[in-house]
C-alpha positions as CSV (number, residue, x, y, z in Angstrom):
1,X,-42.9,85.5,28.5
2,X,-41.8,82.7,31.0
3,X,-45.3,81.5,31.4
4,X,-45.8,81.3,27.6
5,X,-42.6,79.3,27.3
6,X,-43.7,77.0,30.0
7,X,-47.0,76.5,28.3
8,X,-45.4,75.7,25.0
9,X,-43.0,73.3,26.6
10,X,-46.0,71.5,28.3
11,X,-47.8,71.3,25.0
12,X,-44.7,69.8,23.2
13,X,-44.2,67.2,26.0
14,X,-48.0,66.4,25.9
15,X,-47.9,65.9,22.1
16,X,-44.8,63.7,22.3
17,X,-46.3,61.6,25.0
18,X,-49.5,61.2,22.9
19,X,-47.5,60.1,19.9
20,X,-45.5,57.6,22.0
21,X,-48.7,56.2,23.4
22,X,-50.2,55.8,19.9
23,X,-47.1,54.2,18.6
24,X,-47.3,51.5,21.3
25,X,-50.3,50.0,19.4
26,X,-48.1,49.2,16.3
27,X,-46.1,45.9,16.2
28,X,-42.3,46.2,15.5
29,X,-41.8,45.7,11.7
30,X,-39.1,43.1,10.7
31,X,-37.1,45.9,9.1
32,X,-36.9,47.8,12.4
33,X,-36.1,44.5,14.1
34,X,-32.9,44.4,12.0
35,X,-31.9,47.9,13.2
36,X,-32.6,47.0,16.8
37,X,-30.9,43.7,16.5
38,X,-27.9,45.4,15.0
39,X,-27.7,47.8,17.8
40,X,-27.9,45.0,20.4
41,X,-25.3,43.0,18.5
42,X,-22.9,45.9,18.5
43,X,-23.4,46.4,22.3
44,X,-22.5,42.6,22.7
45,X,-19.4,43.1,20.4
46,X,-20.9,40.7,17.8
47,X,-21.2,41.0,14.1
48,X,-24.4,42.8,13.1
49,X,-23.9,41.8,9.4
50,X,-24.2,38.1,10.3
51,X,-27.8,37.2,9.7
52,X,-27.6,34.3,12.1
53,X,-26.6,36.6,14.9
54,X,-29.6,39.0,14.3
55,X,-31.9,35.9,14.1
56,X,-30.6,34.6,17.4
57,X,-31.1,38.0,19.1
58,X,-34.6,38.5,17.6
59,X,-35.9,34.9,17.9
60,X,-38.7,34.0,17.5
61,X,-39.6,37.3,15.8
62,X,-38.9,37.7,12.0
63,X,-36.2,40.0,10.9
64,X,-34.4,41.3,7.7
65,X,-30.7,41.6,6.8
66,X,-28.9,44.5,8.2
67,X,-27.0,46.0,5.3
68,X,-26.4,49.7,6.2
69,X,-22.9,51.2,6.5
70,X,-21.9,51.2,10.1
71,X,-22.2,55.0,10.2
72,X,-25.7,54.3,11.2
73,X,-24.4,53.0,14.6
74,X,-25.1,56.5,16.0
75,X,-28.8,55.6,15.6
76,X,-29.0,51.9,16.2
77,X,-26.7,51.5,19.2
78,X,-28.8,53.7,21.5
79,X,-31.9,51.6,20.5
80,X,-30.1,48.5,21.6
81,X,-30.1,49.9,25.2
82,X,-33.9,49.4,25.3
83,X,-36.2,46.4,25.0
84,X,-37.6,46.0,21.5
85,X,-41.1,47.4,22.2
86,X,-39.8,50.5,23.9
87,X,-37.1,51.0,21.1
88,X,-39.8,50.7,18.5
89,X,-42.0,53.4,20.3
90,X,-39.0,55.8,20.6
91,X,-38.1,55.2,16.9
92,X,-41.5,55.9,15.5
93,X,-42.0,59.0,17.8
94,X,-38.6,60.4,16.6
95,X,-39.5,59.7,13.0
96,X,-42.8,61.6,13.4
97,X,-40.9,64.5,15.0
98,X,-38.3,64.3,12.2
99,X,-41.1,64.8,9.6
100,X,-42.6,67.8,11.4
101,X,-39.2,69.4,11.9
102,X,-38.3,68.8,8.2
103,X,-41.5,70.6,7.1
104,X,-40.6,73.5,9.4
105,X,-37.0,73.7,7.9
106,X,-38.2,73.6,4.3
107,X,-41.0,76.1,4.4
108,X,-39.1,78.6,6.4
109,X,-39.2,80.3,9.8
110,X,-42.4,81.5,11.3
111,X,-44.8,79.9,8.8
112,X,-48.4,80.7,8.8
113,X,-50.4,78.2,10.9
114,X,-52.6,77.3,7.9
115,X,-49.7,76.7,5.6
116,X,-47.9,74.6,8.3
117,X,-50.9,72.5,9.1
118,X,-51.8,71.8,5.4
119,X,-48.2,71.0,4.5
120,X,-47.9,68.6,7.5
121,X,-51.1,66.8,6.6
122,X,-50.1,66.6,2.9
123,X,-46.7,65.1,3.8
124,X,-48.1,62.8,6.3
125,X,-50.7,61.5,3.8
126,X,-48.1,61.0,1.1
127,X,-47.9,57.3,0.4
128,X,-44.1,57.0,0.7
129,X,-44.5,58.7,4.1
130,X,-47.0,56.1,5.2
131,X,-44.8,53.3,3.9
132,X,-41.9,54.8,5.9
133,X,-43.9,54.7,9.1
134,X,-45.4,51.3,8.4
135,X,-42.0,49.7,7.6
136,X,-40.3,51.7,10.5
137,X,-37.6,52.7,8.1
138,X,-34.7,55.3,8.3
139,X,-36.1,57.5,5.5
140,X,-37.5,60.1,7.8
141,X,-34.1,60.7,9.4
142,X,-32.7,61.0,5.8
143,X,-35.4,63.6,5.1
144,X,-34.6,65.5,8.2
145,X,-30.8,65.6,7.5
146,X,-31.3,66.6,3.9
147,X,-33.8,69.3,5.0
148,X,-31.1,70.6,7.3
149,X,-28.7,70.8,4.3
150,X,-31.4,72.6,2.3
151,X,-32.0,75.0,5.1
152,X,-28.2,75.6,5.8
153,X,-27.6,76.4,2.0
154,X,-30.6,78.7,1.8
155,X,-29.9,80.6,5.1
156,X,-26.1,80.8,4.5
157,X,-25.2,78.4,7.3
158,X,-22.4,76.4,5.7
159,X,-21.4,74.7,9.0
160,X,-24.9,73.3,9.5
161,X,-25.1,72.2,5.8
162,X,-21.8,70.6,5.9
163,X,-22.4,68.7,9.1
164,X,-25.9,67.5,8.0
165,X,-24.5,66.5,4.6
166,X,-22.0,64.2,6.3
167,X,-24.5,62.8,8.7
168,X,-26.8,62.0,5.7
169,X,-24.3,59.3,4.7
170,X,-26.1,57.0,7.1
171,X,-28.3,56.4,4.1
172,X,-25.9,56.7,1.2
173,X,-28.3,55.8,-1.7
174,X,-30.1,59.0,-1.2
175,X,-26.9,61.0,-1.6
176,X,-26.2,60.1,-5.3
177,X,-25.9,63.7,-6.6
178,X,-26.6,65.8,-3.6
179,X,-23.2,64.9,-2.0
180,X,-20.8,65.9,-4.9
181,X,-22.9,68.9,-6.0
182,X,-23.3,70.3,-2.5
183,X,-19.6,69.8,-1.6
184,X,-18.7,72.1,-4.5
185,X,-21.1,74.8,-3.1
186,X,-19.8,74.7,0.4
187,X,-17.4,77.3,1.8
188,X,-14.3,76.3,3.7
189,X,-16.3,76.3,7.0
190,X,-18.8,74.0,5.5
191,X,-16.2,71.7,4.1
192,X,-14.5,71.6,7.5
193,X,-17.8,70.8,9.2
194,X,-18.3,68.0,6.7
195,X,-14.9,66.6,7.4
196,X,-15.2,66.8,11.2
197,X,-18.6,65.1,11.1
198,X,-17.6,62.4,8.7
199,X,-14.5,61.8,10.8
200,X,-16.6,61.3,13.9
201,X,-18.8,58.8,12.1
202,X,-15.7,56.9,10.9
203,X,-14.3,56.9,14.5
204,X,-17.6,55.5,15.8
205,X,-17.9,52.9,13.0
206,X,-14.3,51.6,13.2
207,X,-14.2,51.8,16.9
208,X,-17.2,49.5,17.2
209,X,-16.0,47.1,14.4
210,X,-12.6,47.7,12.6
211,X,-13.4,45.4,9.7
212,X,-17.0,46.5,9.1
213,X,-16.5,47.5,5.4
214,X,-15.7,43.9,4.4
215,X,-18.8,42.5,6.1
216,X,-21.0,45.4,4.9
217,X,-19.9,44.8,1.3
218,X,-20.6,41.1,1.6
219,X,-24.0,41.6,3.1
220,X,-25.0,44.4,0.7
221,X,-23.8,42.7,-2.5
222,X,-27.2,40.9,-2.9
223,X,-28.7,44.3,-3.7
224,X,-26.8,44.6,-7.0
225,X,-27.9,41.1,-7.9
226,X,-31.5,41.9,-7.3
227,X,-31.5,45.4,-8.9
228,X,-34.5,46.2,-11.0
229,X,-38.2,45.2,-10.8
230,X,-39.0,46.7,-7.3
231,X,-36.7,49.7,-7.6
232,X,-38.1,53.2,-8.4
233,X,-35.1,54.5,-10.2
234,X,-33.9,54.5,-13.9
235,X,-32.8,50.9,-13.4
236,X,-36.3,49.8,-12.4
237,X,-37.8,51.8,-15.3
238,X,-35.3,50.2,-17.7
239,X,-36.2,46.7,-16.5
240,X,-40.0,47.5,-16.8
241,X,-39.6,48.7,-20.3
242,X,-37.0,46.3,-21.8
243,X,-36.2,43.6,-19.1
244,X,-32.6,44.8,-19.5
245,X,-30.4,47.5,-17.9
246,X,-28.8,49.2,-20.9
247,X,-31.5,51.8,-21.1
248,X,-30.8,52.7,-17.4
249,X,-27.2,53.5,-18.3
250,X,-28.3,55.9,-21.1
251,X,-30.9,57.5,-18.9
252,X,-28.3,58.0,-16.2
253,X,-26.0,59.8,-18.6
254,X,-29.0,62.0,-19.6
255,X,-29.7,62.9,-15.9
256,X,-26.1,63.8,-15.3
257,X,-26.3,66.1,-18.3
258,X,-29.3,68.0,-16.8
259,X,-26.9,69.3,-14.1
260,X,-25.4,71.6,-16.8
261,X,-28.8,73.3,-16.9
262,X,-30.0,73.3,-13.3
263,X,-28.1,72.9,-10.0
264,X,-30.7,74.0,-7.5
265,X,-30.7,71.8,-4.5
266,X,-34.3,70.4,-4.9
267,X,-33.6,69.6,-8.6
268,X,-30.3,67.9,-7.9
269,X,-31.9,65.9,-5.1
270,X,-34.8,64.8,-7.4
271,X,-32.5,63.9,-10.2
272,X,-30.3,61.9,-7.8
273,X,-33.2,59.8,-6.7
274,X,-33.2,58.2,-10.2
275,X,-29.6,56.9,-10.0
276,X,-29.1,54.5,-7.1
277,X,-29.0,50.8,-7.9
278,X,-31.2,50.1,-4.9
279,X,-34.1,52.2,-3.6
280,X,-37.6,51.5,-2.3
281,X,-40.8,53.5,-2.6
282,X,-40.5,54.7,1.0
283,X,-37.3,56.5,0.1
284,X,-39.3,58.8,-2.1
285,X,-40.5,60.6,1.0
286,X,-37.5,62.8,0.1
287,X,-39.7,64.3,-2.6
288,X,-41.3,66.3,0.2
289,X,-38.3,68.6,-0.1
290,X,-39.0,69.7,-3.7
291,X,-42.8,69.6,-3.1
292,X,-42.6,72.1,-0.2
293,X,-39.8,74.3,-1.7
294,X,-41.8,75.2,-4.8
295,X,-44.4,78.1,-4.4
296,X,-47.7,77.0,-3.1
297,X,-48.6,73.4,-2.4
298,X,-49.8,72.4,-5.9
299,X,-46.9,70.0,-6.4
300,X,-47.4,68.4,-3.0
301,X,-51.1,67.9,-3.8
302,X,-50.4,66.4,-7.2
303,X,-47.9,64.0,-5.7
304,X,-50.3,62.9,-2.9
305,X,-53.0,62.2,-5.3
306,X,-50.8,60.4,-7.8
307,X,-49.2,58.3,-5.0
308,X,-52.7,56.9,-4.1
309,X,-53.5,56.2,-7.8
310,X,-50.2,54.3,-8.1
311,X,-50.8,52.4,-4.8
312,X,-54.4,51.4,-6.2
313,X,-52.7,50.4,-9.5
314,X,-50.1,48.3,-7.8
315,X,-52.8,46.6,-5.6
316,X,-55.0,45.8,-8.6
317,X,-52.3,44.8,-11.1
318,X,-50.0,43.0,-8.6
319,X,-47.1,45.2,-9.7
320,X,-44.2,45.9,-7.4
321,X,-42.8,49.2,-6.4
322,X,-41.2,50.1,-9.7
323,X,-44.3,52.1,-10.7
324,X,-43.6,54.7,-8.0
325,X,-40.8,56.0,-10.3
326,X,-43.6,58.1,-11.8
327,X,-43.6,60.3,-8.7
328,X,-40.0,61.2,-9.4
329,X,-40.7,61.7,-13.1
330,X,-43.5,64.1,-12.3
331,X,-41.4,66.0,-9.8
332,X,-38.5,66.4,-12.1
333,X,-40.7,67.6,-15.0
334,X,-42.5,70.0,-12.6
335,X,-39.1,71.5,-11.5
336,X,-37.9,71.7,-15.1
337,X,-40.9,73.8,-15.9
338,X,-40.5,75.9,-12.8
339,X,-36.9,76.7,-13.7
340,X,-37.5,77.1,-17.4
341,X,-36.1,80.7,-17.4
342,X,-32.9,79.6,-15.7
343,X,-32.6,76.6,-18.1
344,X,-33.1,78.8,-21.1
345,X,-30.6,81.3,-19.8
346,X,-27.9,78.6,-19.4
347,X,-28.6,77.2,-22.8
348,X,-28.1,80.6,-24.3
349,X,-24.9,81.0,-22.3
350,X,-23.5,77.7,-23.6
351,X,-24.5,78.6,-27.2
352,X,-22.7,82.0,-26.9
353,X,-19.6,80.2,-25.5
354,X,-19.6,77.7,-28.4
355,X,-20.0,80.5,-31.0
356,X,-17.0,82.3,-29.5
357,X,-14.9,79.2,-29.6
358,X,-15.9,78.6,-33.2
359,X,-14.9,82.1,-34.3
360,X,-11.5,81.8,-32.6
C-alpha cells in the first residue's frame, strides 16, 4: 500500500514537472501580464487599476487593463512573488491541473479510465478551453470552483459548496444566476461557509487596498460602454440581430422565466451564461460542466465539433466572438430536452395551482 502510494505520488510529480516544462515554451500573454502586474503592484502598495502603473511594471512588454474585483488578489499576489516567466509557467500548470480536477469532480468518484481519458481529451480540445490556455485567463479556476459547487451540492457537502461559491466571486460575470439560486439551496452550514469565505475575501481585498471598489468601478466601466459585438451573451446576440439592445432585455426576462421550470445546477449555470454584460468566448469553458453532467459524452462531442465549425466561420467571415453564443444556445436546448419530463411536471403543477385559484 505504501509502495503504491509512493509510485502514484512520483507519477503525479513527474506529470506536473512535464507540464511545467512544456509551458515554458509559451510566451506570457498580455492578459496574463495584467494579472502578474497587478500582483506585483499590490506587493509594492501601488494601485493595480492604474494602467500606467501596470505599464511601468511590465515595460517593454504589452499588457491589458486589470479590471477584476480585488477578491482575485488571493491568486495574483502570490504570482507577483515570482518573475514573469516563472509565474506564467506556474499559472498555466495550475490551470491545466484545474481542468483535470474539474473533470474528476463532475463525472464522479472512481471514474472508468476510458471515460476519464475521453472526457479529458474532449474538454481539452474544446475551443473555449484552448482559448483559455492561449490567453492564460482565469476561466479554468472559475470552472474548478463551480465544479466544486456542483460536487458539493450533488454529494450533500454544503460547506464545500458554500465556500467554493464564495470563492467563485473572483470572476463575478460567471455567477449571474448560480449565486442567487445556489444560496437558496444551501443549508445553514453552507450559508455559514459562504459568509466566512466571502468575509475572508473582503478582508484580503480591503486590507490590501481600502478604496479598491472605486478604482475597480472606474476601470471596469468601459465594459458597459463596449457591450455587444464580441460578447457571447443575449446582448451580443441582440446586437448581431438588431444592432440594438432592447431584444437582449426581452431575452433576459425570458431566461429568468425558465427558472420556474428547471432549477438544476447545470441548467441554471448555462442560462446564467447568457446574462452578463461582458463575457468572452473563453468563459464558455464553463459549458464543460453541463456537457459532462449529462449521461454519456454526446453533448460534449457536439460542443467540441460545433466549436471548431464556429472558429472556422469566424476566421473566414472575420466575425468576432459573438457567434460563440451558439454553443450556449445548443447546450440550453439540450438540457431542456433532457429535463423535458421535469419541465412538463412543473407546467402541470402550475396549471393545477392556477385552476384552484380560479375556482376559489
